[in-house]
C-alpha positions in Angstrom: 3.6 -22.8 -17.0 3.4 -22.8 -20.8 2.1 -19.2 -21.3 4.2 -16.0 -21.0 3.4 -12.8 -19.2 4.4 -9.9 -21.5 5.8 -6.9 -19.6 5.9 -3.4 -21.2 7.4 -0.1 -20.0 4.4 2.2 -19.3 6.4 5.3 -20.0 7.4 4.2 -23.5 5.2 1.3 -24.5 8.3 -0.7 -25.2 8.5 -4.4 -24.5 10.7 -5.3 -21.5 10.4 -9.1 -21.0 8.4 -12.2 -21.3 8.1 -14.0 -18.0 6.8 -17.6 -17.7 3.3 -17.5 -16.1 1.8 -20.0 -13.7 -1.4 -21.9 -14.3 -3.8 -23.7 -12.0 -1.7 -26.8 -12.0 1.6 -25.1 -11.2 -0.1 -23.0 -8.5 -1.4 -26.2 -6.8 2.0 -27.8 -7.0 3.6 -24.8 -5.3 0.9 -24.7 -2.6 1.6 -28.4 -1.8 5.3 -27.8 -1.6 4.8 -24.8 0.7 2.5 -26.9 2.9 5.1 -29.6 3.2 7.9 -27.2 4.0 6.1 -25.0 6.5 6.4 -27.1 9.6 10.2 -27.4 9.3 10.4 -23.6 8.8 8.3 -23.0 11.8 10.6 -25.2 13.9 13.7 -23.3 12.6 15.1 -21.2 15.5 14.1 -17.5 15.5 17.8 -16.6 15.5 18.3 -18.4 12.1 15.2 -16.7 10.6 16.4 -13.3 11.8 19.9 -13.9 10.4 18.4 -14.8 7.0 16.3 -11.6 7.1 19.4 -9.5 7.9 21.1 -11.0 4.8 18.1 -10.2 2.7 18.2 -6.6 4.0 21.9 -6.3 3.2 21.3 -7.5 -0.4 18.6 -4.9 -0.9 20.9 -2.2 0.4 23.8 -3.1 -1.9 21.5 -3.6 -5.0 19.5 -0.4 -4.9 20.6 1.0 -8.2 19.9 -2.2 -10.3 16.6 -2.9 -8.4 15.4 0.7 -8.8 16.1 0.7 -12.5 13.9 -2.4 -13.0 11.2 -0.9 -10.8 11.2 2.3 -12.8 11.1 0.6 -16.1 8.3 -1.7 -15.0 5.9 0.7 -13.3 6.9 4.1 -14.6 7.9 5.5 -11.2 10.6 8.2 -11.3 14.0 6.7 -10.5 14.5 8.9 -7.5 11.2 7.7 -6.0 12.2 4.0 -6.8 15.4 4.5 -4.9 13.4 6.1 -2.0 11.1 3.1 -1.9 13.9 0.6 -1.6 15.7 2.8 1.0 12.5 3.1 2.9 11.9 -0.6 3.0 15.2 -1.1 4.8 14.0 0.8 7.9 10.8 -1.2 7.8 12.7 -4.5 7.7 14.8 -3.2 10.7 11.6 -2.7 12.7 10.4 -6.3 12.0 13.9 -7.6 12.9 13.9 -5.7 16.1 10.3 -6.4 17.2 9.2 -9.8 16.0 10.8 -12.0 18.6 9.3 -10.0 21.5 5.9 -9.6 19.8 5.4 -13.3 19.6 7.1 -14.3 22.8 5.1 -16.6 25.1 3.0 -14.8 27.6 2.5 -16.1 31.1 -0.7 -14.4 32.3 -1.6 -16.2 35.5 0.0 -18.6 38.0 -1.3 -19.3 41.5 0.9 -22.3 42.1 -1.8 -24.8 41.1 -3.0 -23.4 37.7 -0.7 -21.8 35.1 -2.2 -19.9 32.2 -0.1 -19.2 29.2 -0.5 -17.8 25.6 1.7 -18.8 22.7 1.6 -17.4 19.2 1.5 -20.1 16.6 2.1 -19.4 12.8 -1.0 -19.4 10.7 0.7 -21.9 8.3 0.6 -21.2 4.6 -0.5 -17.7 3.6 -1.2 -16.2 0.3 0.0 -12.7 -0.5 -1.6 -10.9 -3.5 0.5 -7.8 -3.7 0.4 -4.4 -5.4 2.3 -2.7 -8.1 2.4 0.9 -6.9 4.9 0.2 -4.0 5.9 -3.5 -4.6 8.8 -3.4 -2.1 7.0 -1.7 0.7 3.6 -3.4 0.3 5.2 -6.8 -0.4 7.5 -6.6 2.6 4.7 -5.6 4.9 3.5 -9.2 4.5 6.6 -11.2 3.4 8.9 -10.1 6.2 6.6 -10.6 9.3 5.0 -13.7 7.8 8.4 -15.4 7.3 9.8 -14.3 10.6 6.8 -15.7 12.4 7.3 -19.2 10.8 4.8 -19.1 7.9 5.3 -20.2 4.3 4.2 -17.7 1.7 2.6 -18.1 -1.7 3.6 -14.6 -3.1 1.8 -13.3 -6.1 3.3 -9.9 -7.2 1.1 -7.8 -9.4 1.4 -8.7 -13.0 2.5 -5.0 -13.5 5.5 -5.5 -11.1 6.3 -9.2 -11.8 10.0 -8.6 -12.5 10.4 -6.7 -9.2 8.5 -9.5 -7.4 10.8 -12.1 -8.9 13.8 -10.1 -7.8 12.4 -9.9 -4.2 12.0 -13.7 -4.1 15.4 -14.4 -5.6 17.0 -12.2 -2.9 15.0 -14.0 -0.2 16.1 -17.4 -1.5 19.8 -16.3 -1.7 19.6 -15.0 1.9 18.6 -18.4 3.2 14.8 -18.6 3.0 14.0 -22.1 1.5 12.6 -22.0 -2.0 9.5 -24.0 -1.0 8.8 -21.6 1.9 8.7 -18.6 -0.4 6.9 -19.5 -3.6 6.3 -16.9 -6.3 3.2 -17.3 -8.5 3.3 -15.2 -11.6 0.4 -14.1 -13.7 -2.8 -12.0 -14.0 -6.3 -12.4 -12.5 -6.6 -16.1 -13.5 -3.5 -17.0 -11.4 -4.9 -15.0 -8.5 -8.1 -17.0 -8.7 -6.1 -20.3 -8.8 -4.3 -19.1 -5.7 -7.5 -18.5 -3.8 -8.5 -22.0 -4.6 -5.6 -23.5 -2.5 -6.0 -24.6 1.1 -4.7 -21.4 2.6 -4.5 -20.4 6.3 -4.5 -16.7 5.5 -4.8 -14.4 2.6 -3.3 -10.9 2.5 -4.4 -8.6 -0.4 -3.6 -5.1 -1.4 -5.5 -3.6 -4.3 -8.9 -2.3 -5.4 -12.1 -2.5 -3.4 -13.9 -4.4 -6.2 -11.2 -7.1 -6.2 -11.1 -7.2 -2.4 -14.9 -7.9 -2.3 -14.5 -10.8 -4.8 -11.7 -12.3 -2.7 -13.8 -12.0 0.5 -16.7 -13.7 -1.2 -14.6 -16.5 -2.6 -13.0 -17.3 0.8 -16.0 -16.7 3.1 -17.3 -20.3 3.0 -13.9 -21.6 4.1 -13.4 -19.0 6.9 -9.9 -18.2 5.9 -8.2 -15.4 7.8 -8.4 -12.4 5.6 -6.6 -9.0 5.4 -7.7 -6.5 2.8 -5.9 -3.2 2.2 -8.1 -1.5 -0.3 -8.7 2.0 -1.6 -9.1 5.4 -0.1 -10.4 8.9 -0.9 -8.1 10.5 1.6 -9.2 14.0 2.8 -7.2 16.9 4.4 -8.6 20.0 5.9 -6.5 23.2 6.0 -7.9 25.1 9.0 -8.1 28.9 9.3 -5.0 29.1 11.6 -2.8 27.1 9.2 0.2 28.4 7.3 -1.3 28.3 3.7 2.1 28.2 1.9 3.5 25.4 4.0 0.3 23.4 3.8 0.0 23.9 0.0 3.6 22.7 -0.5 3.1 19.6 1.7 -0.3 18.7 0.2 0.8 19.2 -3.4 3.5 16.6 -2.7 1.0 14.4 -0.9 -1.4 14.5 -3.9 1.2 14.1 -6.7 4.0 11.9 -5.3 4.3 8.6 -7.2 2.1 10.3 -9.8 -0.8 10.2 -7.4 -0.8 6.4 -7.5 -0.8 5.7 -3.7 -3.7 4.4 -1.6 -2.9 7.1 0.9 -2.4 9.9 -1.6 -4.2 13.1 -0.7 -7.3 12.9 -2.9 -9.5 15.8 -1.7 -8.6 19.0 0.0 -10.9 21.3 2.1 -9.7 24.8 2.9 -11.2 27.4 5.2 -12.5 30.3 3.1 -10.3 32.8 4.8 -7.2 31.0 3.4 -8.7 29.6 0.2 -7.3 32.0 -2.5 -3.9 32.2 -0.9 -3.7 28.4 -0.5 -4.7 27.7 -4.1 -2.1 30.2 -5.4 0.7 28.4 -3.5 -0.7 25.0 -4.5 -0.7 25.8 -8.2 2.8 27.3 -8.0 4.1 24.1 -6.3 2.5 21.8 -8.9 3.9 23.9 -11.7 7.4 23.2 -10.4 7.0 19.5 -10.6 9.0 18.2 -13.5 7.3 15.6 -15.7 9.4 13.5 -18.0 11.6 10.5 -18.5 11.3 8.4 -15.3 15.0 7.4 -15.6 16.0 11.1 -15.2 16.9 11.8 -11.6 15.2 15.2 -11.8 11.8 13.8 -12.9 9.0 14.1 -10.3 5.9 13.1 -12.3 6.2 9.7 -14.0 3.9 7.5 -16.1 0.6 6.1 -15.3 1.3 2.4 -14.7 -2.0 1.0 -16.0 -3.4 2.3 -19.3 -7.1 1.8 -18.3 -6.6 4.4 -15.5 -6.3 7.1 -18.1 -10.0 6.5 -18.9 -10.9 6.9 -15.2 -9.0 10.2 -15.1 -10.6 11.4 -18.3 -14.1 10.6 -16.9 -13.5 12.4 -13.7 -12.2 15.5 -15.5 -15.2 15.5 -17.9 -17.7 15.0 -15.0 -16.1 17.8 -12.9 -16.2 20.3 -15.8 -19.8 19.4 -16.7 -20.8 20.1 -13.1 -19.2 23.5 -12.8 -15.7 22.9 -11.5 -12.9 25.2 -12.6 -9.9 23.5 -14.2 -6.8 25.3 -13.0 -4.2 23.2 -14.8 -3.8 19.9 -16.7 -6.9 17.9 -17.4 -5.5 16.0 -20.4 -3.5 13.0 -21.5 -0.1 13.9 -22.9 1.0 13.0 -26.4 3.6 10.4 -27.3 4.1 6.7 -26.5 3.3 5.4 -23.0 0.7 6.4 -20.4 0.9 10.0 -19.5 -1.4 12.4 -17.7 -0.8 16.1 -16.9 -1.0 17.1 -13.2 -4.5 18.3 -12.8 -6.0 20.7 -10.3 -9.7 21.7 -9.9 -11.2 24.4 -7.7 -14.9 25.2 -7.1 -15.6 21.5 -6.6 -18.3 19.8 -4.6 -19.5 16.3 -3.6 -21.8 16.0 -6.7 -18.6 15.3 -8.6 -16.9 11.9 -9.0 -13.6 13.6 -8.4 -14.5 14.2 -4.8 -16.2 10.8 -4.2 -14.4 8.1 -6.2 -10.8 7.1 -6.0 -8.7 8.8 -8.6 -5.3 7.1 -8.3 -3.6 9.6 -10.5 -2.2 13.2 -10.6 -5.5 14.9 -10.0 -7.0 16.8 -7.1 -10.0 18.9 -6.2 -9.8 21.8 -3.7 -13.1 22.8 -2.0 -13.8 25.9 0.1 -15.4 25.4 3.6 -16.9 27.9 6.0 -15.9 26.3 9.3 -14.5 23.2 11.1 -17.8 21.4 11.4 -18.5 21.6 7.7 -15.0 20.3 7.0 -15.5 17.3 9.2 -18.9 16.5 7.7 -17.4 16.6 4.2 -14.4 14.5 5.2 -16.7 11.8 6.6 -18.9 11.9 3.5 -17.3 8.9 1.9 -17.5 5.1 1.8 -13.8 5.0 2.5 -11.8 5.6 5.6 -8.1 5.0 5.2 -6.3 8.3 6.1 -7.3 11.9 6.9 -5.4 15.0 8.0 -5.7 18.5 9.5 -3.3 21.4 9.0 -3.4 23.8 11.9 -1.1 25.6 14.3 -3.2 24.4 17.2 -2.6 20.7 18.2 -5.6 20.5 20.6 -8.0 21.7 17.9 -6.5 19.4 15.3 -6.7 16.4 17.7 -10.4 17.2 18.4 -11.2 17.3 14.7 -9.3 14.2 13.8 -11.0 12.3 16.6 -14.3 12.9 14.8 -13.1 11.6 11.4 -13.6 8.0 10.3 -10.1 6.9 9.3 -7.6 4.3 10.3 -4.7 6.7 10.2 -4.8 10.5 11.0 -2.2 13.2 10.4 -1.5 16.6 11.9 0.5 18.9 9.7 1.7 16.0 7.5 0.2 13.5 5.0 0.9 10.5 2.8 3.1 9.0 5.5 3.4 5.4 6.8 5.4 4.2 9.8 6.2 0.6 10.6 5.7 1.4 14.3 2.0 2.2 13.7 -0.8 -0.1 12.5 -2.0 0.4 8.9 -5.8 -0.2 8.7 -8.9 1.4 7.3 -12.6 1.9 7.9 -15.5 1.1 5.5 -14.5 0.2 2.0 -10.8 0.8 2.8 -10.5 -2.7 4.0 -10.3 -5.3 6.8 -7.6 -6.2 9.2 -4.2 -4.5 9.5 -0.5 -4.7 8.8 2.6 -3.0 10.4 3.3 -2.4 14.1 3.5 -5.2 16.6 -0.2 -5.8 16.0 0.7 -6.4 12.3 3.3 -8.9 13.4 0.9 -10.9 15.5 -1.7 -10.9 12.7 0.4 -13.7 11.1 -0.1 -15.9 14.1 -3.0 -17.3 16.1 -3.0 -17.3 19.9 -3.1 -20.6 21.6 -4.4 -20.7 25.1 -2.8 -23.0 27.6 -4.5 -24.2 30.8 -1.9 -26.1 32.9 -2.9 -27.6 36.2 -0.1 -29.0 38.3 -0.7 -32.4 39.9 
């Protein structure tokens, strides 16, 4: 660990810290330590694991202000949204605390007196977690919490863009009673992730881009490692003719621009019935105009910085492409002056699927709004994508909304809401949005393998 990972504030460009980075040797040493520690952790009573998790939850709750400040400085997220993320993860942890024991309880499925059939749920062993920077608490804890509660050891690689936050999470877990060898943090960029993939893992859980997910799948395929990939999305929403255009516009503007559009389930394309189109666009633009852009440490700021500077090039390219193909720029469309990574909230109308804006993930404060003539056209366009993470319909008629959503290829669907995740429901995707799932009781069991018992009495 002789090199340093340099961390800068994306809102100001200022240096924040140098963090010692791992290398291939240190990653291998941590993997061996995790392997040696995992059996003892798996044998630790569930009551003790749950007690440690309650202590971890309590420390998050009492440390919100300091933790939120670090998160905002590191990723450029507005401070109010950093607080919201940490508060939100408390409820998610509560779900895992309440549900894990019953989710992995032994199942007695048959007994005729002579033969007894039983299912037990065995920890995977040592799992790798390559996590994301946009919601490091929520995304990280989707893996860390159920993995640890079900008896696994975790090699946790926070994003290099959220390394300080990742180290804080690990420190709090250790202080709460999770053994240091059971929760190992590996710090660094892509080379460290590659070193992690080279370890003898029993599972790998990744959140990030489709391109990186494919490379991970290719690397692990010969070893048949259990794999969960939460990848990108190009999440569509349809505003039906019977919707309230003002209410839909206000909700969808927030869904498109919250966290500066840097969410895998951000609203990325909007289809509006032509009878509501002009009214909807008017309300949408008015809502976006009210979003305050500025210092992320200001509690009134809504639009923060772009975390990764290269994403500015992606946004510029989508804007140029949309304009060249006839889209109408209604606001924004430019980088903002000054230090740091800033992009103006951007709205296009008169868009179509010839434009990258409506086909490729944006991951920024930019949205295209397309007019449609009827429900069938909307569904066809919503499904015209290689992704399938979330999709939504705004309508006063639940039956019609359900019917439309049943025809959309998406792991999560919304009626009159968007950009929402619940720990009680599985989080998964179709197509290039990934493999496997997290959250819900299904997401708890994904950190175990079922063992089938055939027990014949003599």
